[in-house]
N, C-alpha and C positions, 0 to 999 in steps of 0.2 A: 402180592397175592393175599397175605395175612391182613394187611391194612384194609384192602378192599372188602374182605370177609367181615372184619370187625366193624367197619363203617356200615355195611349193609345190615348187620345184626342190630346195631345201635339205632339206626333209623327205623327199623321195624319195631324196636322196643318203644321208641317215642310215639309212633302211630298206635301201638298196642295200648298205651296208657289211655288214649281217648276211647278206644273200642271197649276195653275192660271196664272203664268207668260207665259208659253207656249200657253195657251188658248188666252191670250191677244195679244201676239206678232204674233202668227201664222196667224191671220186674216189680219194683216197689218193695222188695224184701229187705232192702237196706237204704238208709237215707244218705244224703251228701255229707252230713257231719260224721256219721259212722265210717263212711268210706274214707274220708280224709284222715281220720284218726288211725284206722287200721293200716292205711297205706303208709303213713309216716312211721308208725311203730314197727311195722314189718320191715321197712327199708332200714331202719336203724339197727334192728336185730341182726340183719344180714351183714351190715357193714361194721358192726362192733368188733368182730374178730380181726378184720382187716385193720381197723384203727389201732387196736391194742398191739397188733403185730408190727405195724409201721412206726409207732411212736409211743411215748410215755403217756400214761393216763392223765397226768397233771397238765399236759399240753392242751387238754380239752378246754381249760379255763382261760386260755390266752386271748382268744377272740372268737368271732363267728356268730355273735349275737344278732347283728342286723341281717346277716345272710340267712340265718335260721328263721328269723321273722319273715323275711321275704319268701323263703321256701314254704313256710306255713301258709302265708297269704295266697301264694300261687296255688297250692294244693286245695285250699278251702274254696276259693272262688272258682277254680277249675271244676270241682265237684258240684257246686251250686249251679253253675251254668249248664252242666250236662244233664240236669234234671229234665230240661226241655229242648236243648239244642241237639241236632243230629251230629254225629261224630265228625264228618268231613267239614261241615260248616264251622264247627267249633274249633277244629285244628287250624283252619284258614284264618279265622279271626284272631286266635291266639298268636299265630306266627306273625301276622301283620302288626299286632299291638307290641310284640317283642321288638321287632325291627324299628318301629316308630319311636319307641321308648329309648332304645340304644342310640339312635341317630339324634334324638332330642338332647340326650345327655352329652353326646359328643359336641353338639353345637354350643351347649351351655358352658362346656369346658374350654371354648374358644377355638374349636377346630372347624373352620368354615367349609362350606360345600360349594362346588362349582355349579354353573347353571344347569349342566346336564344332570348332576346329582339331584338338584332341586326338582327337576322334571320327573326323574324316577321316583323320588319321594312323593311327589304330587300324585303320580299314578297309583302308588300303593295306598296313600291316604284316601284318594277318591274311591278306590275299590272297597276299602273298609266302610266308608260312608254309604256307598251304594248297597253293600250287603246289609247294613243296619237300617236302611231307609224303609219307611212304612210301606206295606204292601202285602198282598196275600201270600207271597212266597218268602218274605223276609222272616228271619228267625225272631222269636219273642224278644222284645226290647230289653226287659230287665235281665233276662238270662244272657243276652248278648253283652250287656254292660258288665255283668259278672265276668264273662270271658275276657273282655278287654282289660279289666282290673287284674285278672290272672296273668295276662300277657305283660302288663306293666310291672307286676311283681317279679315275674321271671326275667324281664329285661334288667331290672335292678340287681337281681341275684347274679345274673351273668356278668354285668359290669363290675360289681364288687368282687366277683370270683376271679377276675383277671389279675388281681393283686394278692390273691390268697396263697400263692406259693404252690406247694405240692398238691396237685389236684386230687389225688387219692385221699390224702389226709383231710383236705378241705371238704370234700363231699361227705366223707364219713362223719366229720365233726359237725357239719351243718345238719345232717339227719339226726345225730344224737342230741343236738340242741332243740330241734323241731319236734322230736318225739314226745317230750314232756308236755308241750303245748297241745299235741294231739291227744295225749292221755287226759289232760284237764278237760278238753272239749268233750271227750267220751264220758267222763264222770259227770259232766253237767247235764247230759241228756236225761230226760225224764224216764225213758225206758231203756233197759239193757238191750243191746243188739242180739239178734238170733245167730249164735255162733256156728250153727250147722246149715245156714242158708247158702245157696249158690252165690249170692251177692257178697257174702263174707269171703268166699274162696277167691272171687275176682279181685276183691280189695287186697287180699294177701299177695296174690300173684302180681298185682300192679305195684305194690310196695317193694316186695322182695326181688322180683325179677326185672320187670320193665322200668322201674324207677331206680332202685338201689344199684343192682348189677348193671342195668342198662346204661346208667350214667357213667359207671366205671369203665365199661367197654368203650364208650364214646371218648373218654379221656385218653384211653390207650390208643385209639385210632387217630386222635389228633396229633400224636407224636410223629405220624408219618405223612400228614397232609398239611397244606397251607390253610390259613384262616379263611381265605377267599374260597378255596375249594370246600372247606367245611360249611361255610355259609350257603354255597350253592347246593351242596348235597342235602341240606336241611329243607330246601324248597320241595323236595319230594315227599316230605312228611304229610302235608295236607292231602296230597293225591293218594298216597298209600292208605291213609286213614279213610278217605272217601271210598276207595275201592273195598277196604275191609268192612266199612259200614254197609255197603250194598250187599256183599256176600254173606256177612254174619248177622246183620241187624235188619236186613230187608229195607234199608233206607234208599232214598232216591236221589239222583243228581239232576237238578232242574237247570233251566237257562239262567236263573238268578245266580246260582252257585257258579256256573261256568263263566259268566261274564265277570263276576267278582274275582274269581280265581285268575282270570287273564289279566285284569288290572293289577291285582295285588302282587302276584308272582312276576308279572312282566315288569312292574316298577322296581321290584327288588333286584331282579336280574340286571336291569339297566343300571341301577345305582352301583351294584357290585362291579359290573364290567367297567364303568367309568372310573370308579375308584382304583381298579387295577391298572387301567391305562395311565392315570395320573401318576400313580406310584412308579410305574415302569419308566415314564418320561422323566420323572425327577431323578430316578436312579441312573438313567442314561446321561442326564446333564451332569450329575455328580462325577460319573466316570470320565466324561469328556473334560471337565475342568481339572480333574486330578492328573490327566495326561498332559 
């Protein structure tokens, strides 16, 4: 019961990141650079006590540089994209780019895919291409490319995070390393942000709650579910985001989005299902041989 509750809260937090970003940027009271900076700094301030409680301060300098750089790139391109992309479409593109990146890295590392997995991958990739294809209903190209780059950065962050050890420590450390990059970005801006604007409040909430604490809750939930289940659960994030965009941002869901979602999410579900079947068959064979 607790695992299901934590999983639900974390998935809502993931979707809320997109909605909060759109809420902040849509009004024009805060720019994507300011949003990125405040988001990372707020997340690090919330996670700092957890980091100090869990480990020694000097452990901050052991590693985490590339992960923090990937986290910073993800957050920056994420904000730049959401200046012009609606929440649901952005989440869908982000999720597709993350999956394609992680699958590509797996192939590069010498882990081949079956014919069925390639078919599922092809569906996902074709859905992303269709969403980015020129047309009256397609999202703006430059903003879409920013979101794809954000997904690539998050995919790298996720892959590198698999070998990071304690997820609590790793998440806090990565935010603490990314925060100075956000501060530098903030200091380079020609104008100081308006600290009492609603956009600033959305940025702080995104960093402190839906990013910092949201990622922590997700890591706790992962202790009670399989990786396949975790991947399937994340398929709901673009749909939760799209629904939130309709309710809170008066955004629309058109046929372009629906067809793209069917291709992208259908391809990912098929790939994950085939992966699970292959793993189960290999496990059964191993058990049979051991007998």
